[in-house]
Steps between C-alpha positions, in 0.01 A plus 500: 500500500157594434264300297236629265165341491332486162133547519390298201689180554566531865867399460770668694798623293817595671853621416635451148179345371356847494728587209452184288168398352376145530630242251170449316491878423853484361415192284177645357666837442786325319247306282314821408829680427613204286170505303520879451868471403423216255212701345718809482785294347276317252262771376579850621879504465495376132243764405715769669802358321311499167384862550853607598647316197246668269589838647871426462440400136298815437767712664773324303298542179448866582870546564585326171240707318635817661855403399380427144313831484805679643721338234252605229492852643880512505509378138235756400696774680820399322316498166344838579838645591648360179215645294540830683873505422426413136236772487743755642765394249246523217388843621861619514561365149183667367593825673847488341348424159252785542779740593703387200199537271434843652858605426466371144169681452648822639803465270272435200280797590807722539629382163160564342479842666850587379414380148174696508681809628760460227227459237314806632825698507582399143145581388525838672837566336355397163196722554719790609721449197195485270359816659841666468518404134145622448582825679818531295308446176233745611765746608685462170180558312416810705858625486501429127185697449634785710835487324330494160283791594797689644713426200218610271483832679875547502556402142184659385395203290253235558652168566219296359723231362495214749846378407655838555302551820608160630865576418479835681332340802752217518793742476346723770445203736852372437640844581284510813621157617860597430466814704346300791780243484768772504321676789488176701871431431588852614316450832698188582 
């Protein structure tokens, strides 16, 4: 075996002693490690533990808050969906009511239009009848005058008497209507 000579102390170290430090180094290293471990255990580890506990509490609080907010959001969503369903039902009801009212209004307007048309038709018939009567009276008067004049020429007398003239006119018109009625019956 070879021995190693250490320059500082002048001691020769051989074999397995090369791998193991001297005992005083081990003792002083153990004391320093014990002091560092005690300081770490007494002051540093509790502050790490306190910081980690605070973080865990914050995280737990955040999770609880998130769960609470999620529950509120779920409740708000359910309420929104319920309101939406109610709104749709209300809209459908209003639409049905509007359609029903529209049908009623259309029926009322049709009834009013039919009544107005009937009134106009009756007024037109009444006006036509009045105009026919007026034309008939005018025609009778003109025919009467013509008949009176014609009769005066035929008879050679003046028919100045109104009663006689009216009787002649009435008889002439009656004969005329009778001849029209017999002519119409013959055509059928």
